[in-house]
C-alpha positions, 0 to 999 in steps of 0.5 A: 499529489504528483505520482510518487510524491515524497510528502504523500502518505500511505494511501497515495503510496498504495495507489502507486504500488498498484498503478505505477509499480516501476515508480514504487520500486524506484522509491523503495530503492531510494529508501534503501540507498538513503537509509531513510523511509519516505513515510514516517516510521515505515519503509515502503518495503515493509508496507508492501510486505505487511499490508499492500500485497494483502490489500491488492489480493483482497481487491481493495481499489487503489483510489484517492477520492476518499478521506484517509480515515474512510479509506483505512477504516474500509481496509481494516474491515476488509482485511479483518478476515483475510487469511494469507494462506488462502489464494483468494475469496473463492476458496472460502 
């Protein structure tokens, strides 16, 4: 995918969120201006608030070399015990 591809899914946008924050912010702004989300049924701002920020804090590697099914299964497993009240793993 091109960086910030409009046809890409959430996995690609997580990579952009982590590696190209300026592109991610421009995409969020574009969604606000257009009143439509890039990803089906989920604005990027919601993904950032609900999932991407927690994924990044948990250290989930932003990579597109896995299948989406494998990537999201690993994310689900890692976030299962995630507590947003704790700043990082070392406080467990």
